[in-house]
N, C-alpha and C positions, 0 to 999 in steps of 0.2 A: 713759888713764882715771885720774882722781884717786881715791885710796883714802882712806877715813876710818877712824879708829880708833874702835872701839865699846868702851865700858867699862861693866860692870854688876857687881852684887854678888850672890852666892849664899850660902845658908846653908852651913855647913861640911859637913854631911852630903851635900848635893847636889854640892858641889865635889869631895868625896872620891869619890863615885860616878862623876863625869865623869872624874876623874883615873885611876881604875881602868879605866874603859872605854877611855880614850885609851892607857893602857899596854898593855892587851890587844890593841889594834889597831896598836901600834907607832908611835904618833904622840904629839903634844903636845895639851894641853887646848885652846890657841888654834886649832890646826889642826883638831881634832875639831869644835869649836864652829862654826868657819867652814864646814866641809863640811856640818854639819847644817843650818845656816842656808841655804846654797846649795841643798841638797836640798829643804828645805821650800819655798823660793821657786821651785823648778823650774829653777834656774840651773845645777845640777851637770851638767857635760858628760858624765860617764861614768856617772851614776846609781850612784855608788859605794856609798852606804848601802843602797839598794834591792837592788842586785845582791848585796851582802854578806849581807843578810837572807835572800834566796832561797837563796844558797849554804849558809848555816847551816841553814836549814830542810831542805834536801836531805840534808845530813850528819846531822841529827837523825833523819830518817826512816831512813836507812841504819843508824844506830846502834841504833834501836829494833828494826829487823828482826833485826840481829845479836844483840841481847840476847835476843830471843825464841828464836833458835836455841840460844844458850848455855843458856838455862833448860831447853829440851827435852833437851839433851845431859846436863845435870846430873841431871834427873829420871831419865833412862835409867840413868845411872851409879849413882844411888842405889838403883834397883831391883835392878841387878846385884850391887851390894855387899851388899845386905840379904838376898839369896837365899842367899849363901854361909854 
């Protein structure tokens, strides 16, 4: 299959956001853009972006639950400390 190079311009702010996202995912801007385009077109073989989003949503849910527990523990500790 013949591959074609695609070139386009972005405002600096958008490019910086893309670069940061790529860095967080341990990839390069071109690789990230390619994977996003493939995902959008339904061509991504492994559904990488969608599965990553689901994974992050699950982790967020777990962290939210844990934060709730920590807040309850702190409230109990504050009550015990204030009684003394």
